[in-house]
N, C-alpha and C positions, 0 to 999 in steps of 0.2 A: 846948249845943254852941257853942264859940267861933266868931266870925266867920272867923278865919283858917283854922280846921280845916274849917269848912263850905266855904269857898272852895277849899281844897285838895282836898277830896273831890269837889266839883263839877267842878273842873278835871280831876281824875283820871278821873272818869266820862266827861267829854266827850272826853278823849284816847282812852279805851278805845273809845267809840262811834265816834269819827272814825277811829281806827285800824282797827276792824273793818270800817267802811264802805269804807275804802281797800282793804283786803284783798279784800273781796267784789267791789268794782269791778274790781280787778286780775284776779281769777279769772274774772269774767264776760268781761272783755276777752280774756283768754287763751283761754277757751272759744270765744268768737266767732271769734277768729283761727284756732283749730284747726278749727272748722267750715268756715270759708271755704277753708282749705287742702285740705279733703276734696272741694271743688268745683272741678274744673278750669277753670271759666269764671266764678268768683267775681270781684266787682269789687274785687280786691286786687292791688296791685302787689307782686311778689315776685321774688327771684332764687334759685332752687334751684341748689345746687352738688352734683350727685349723683355719688358715687364708687362704681363697680361693679368688683368683682374676681372673676375666674374662673380656676380652675386646671384642669389636665388637659384643655386645649383641643386640638381637632383629632383626626384619625383615629388618630394615634399616642399621643394623650393625654399629650403632652410639652410642650404649649404653655401659656403664661400670657397673660392679657389684663387690663389695667386701663384703665377708661374713666372720664374725668371729663366728665359732661354739664353744660354751662353752659346753664341753661334759663330765661331771663328771661320773665316773664309780665306783660304790660302791658295793662290794660283802658282803653278809651277810650269816653267817652260820645259817641255820634254823633247822638242825638236825645233827645227827652223819654222815649221808651219803649224805646230800643235801645242796647246796648253792642256794641262790637267788641273782642274779646279777642285780643291777639297772643301766641302761644306759640312760642318759638324754642328749638331744641335744637342746640347746637354741641358735638360730641364731641371731646375731646382724648384720644388713644389711645396707649397704650404696650403693645406685644405682642411676643411672641417664640416662635419654633418652633411656629406654629399649624399647620404641616404640614412634613414632612421637607424640609430645605433652604431653608425660608422665611427664616431669619435673624430679625432683629429690626427693628421699625419704631416710630417715634414721630412723632406729628404730629396734624393735624386730620383728622377724618372728614368725611363729607358733612353739611351743615346741613339741618335740616328746619324749615320755617316754616309755621305754621298760623294762620289767621284765623277766628275764630268770631263770627258775628253772632247775638246772643242777646237776647231780650226781658228787660228789667230786672225784670219781675214774673213770678213763677211762674204756671203755669196754675191754673185753678180747683181742680184736684185736687192741686196742689202740685209738679208736675213742672217742672224747669228743663231747657232745651234750647238748643242752639246748632248752627249749620251754617255751612260756608264752604269755602274752598279750602285745599289744602295744597301746598307747593312743596318739591321736593328740589333743593338747590343743590350742585353738585359742588365742594365746598371741600376734598376729600380731598387730602392732600399726598403720598400714596404710592398706587400702584395697589392695594396690599393694605389700604388704609385707606378707600378710597372706590370708588364705582361708575364715576366718569368720565362720568356722565349727568345731564342735567337731567330732572326729572320733575314731574308735577303730577297733581292729582285732587281728589276731594271728601273732606271730613271732617265728622264729626258727633259730638255728645255728648248724652246724656240722663241725668238723674239725679233723685233725690228725697231730701230730707233731712227726717227726722222729729223731733218734739219730744222723743223719748227719746234722741236723739243718734246715730241711725243715718243713714248715707249709702250709697246703693246706686245703681248705674247702669253705663253702658258708654260707651266712646269707640271710634270706628272711623275708619279712613281707607283709601283706595285710591290708590296712586301708579302711574302709567304713565310711562315715559321717552318724551321727544319730541325730544331733541337730545343732542349730546355726542360722545364718542369712538366712531366707527363700529366700532372693533376691540374694544370692550367689550360685554359681554352686556347685553341690554335689561333694563329694570326693569319688573316687573309684580308688585306685592306688596300684600297686604292686611294691615293691622294691626288687631287687635281686643283691647280691654282692658276686660273686665268688672271692676268693683271694688266692694268693700264695706268700710266703715269704721265704727267705733264710738267716739264720744267718751266718755272716762272721767272727765271733769271735771278742773279745775286745768290745762287746756291740754294734756291727754294724749289720745292717739288710738292705737288699734290698727287696722291695716288689712291687707287681703289683696287681691291682684289677680293676674290672668293677663295677661301682656304677650305675647300670642300673635301670631305673624306667619306668613304663608304666602307662599312664593315660587312664583308660578304658572309661571315659566319652568322651574324644576327640580322642581316638585311636592313641595317639601320644607317642613315646618313646624318652627318653633321655638316651644316653649311653656314659658316659665318661670313658676313660681308664686312670688310674692313675699309674704312675711309681715314686717310691720314695726311698730315702736313708735316714737311720736314725742312730743315735749314742746315746747310753746311757752315760751320764757323770754327773758331779756335778757342781752346782753353790754354792760354799761355802759348807754348810751342806745339801743343797737341791739336791736330786737326780732328774735328768731330762732326758728326751729323746728329742733330737732335730732332726727334720725331714724336708727335702726339697724335692720337686718333681714337675713334670710337668703333665699336664692333656691334653689329646687329645680326642675331641668329635667324636666318631665314628658315632653317630647320635644325632641330636638335632633339635626339631621342631622350625619353624619360624626364623631360623638363620643359617648363614653359618659360625658362629664363631667356630673355631676348637681347639684353644689352650687356656690353662689357667695355673696358678701357684698355688702351695699349700705349705704352711709352717706351721709346727706344733711344739709347745712347750708343752710337757706333763710333768706335775708335778707328781712325783712318791712317793707313801707312802707304801713301802713294810712292811709286818708284821715283828716285831722285836722278 
């Protein structure tokens, strides 16, 4: 075998091996990011842009509602063993005819700010947990988009992630109003979100959750079931997760609306 042919074959083999390693590394990185996204208190800075669409809203089933939730997640190391994870939800809402004579509204809803204090290491049995305060901020720009109340309470999350790609757990918070417009109804609500996700490899995840809420003032529950599929990829140099899914309302007050859609673009900023 000539020297030039040998060098060519050697270079080709090295290119194939290096190329395969790069692909494997990329897939591992994507899978790790997908795994972190399944954990609400992972040490991953991200900005989910969550678009929700619902039709047949309201008692007359003539309303529509579109909500874009801007949800930055920022982890901060506060000691050698603890993180503080800031999770903010700022809703931008467009809705119309949610009840007869309501007309249409567009603007901000109320902001929800949560802080979770979480150990950096899981427990001996592999559980991850975090607890902290949640604050309701009356940023609603219309009476039909917000509560007009300041509120606060506790929040907590617990979850476990397995070597086979499963993530399961639950997030809960309770908010009571303590200030705001005296002419508006008090806030006393519980939010409970059990969730289950399965990593499928190559940055892909399928997930299901209940985003159930209960209004103790009206004794009414809202229980949507969300089923979604997501994929971690790149837009140029920007890492993103793209998710699409459907929502089925198991229970919803004052409406027979049962279906909705959800699309999420999450900007990812992993530690370098």
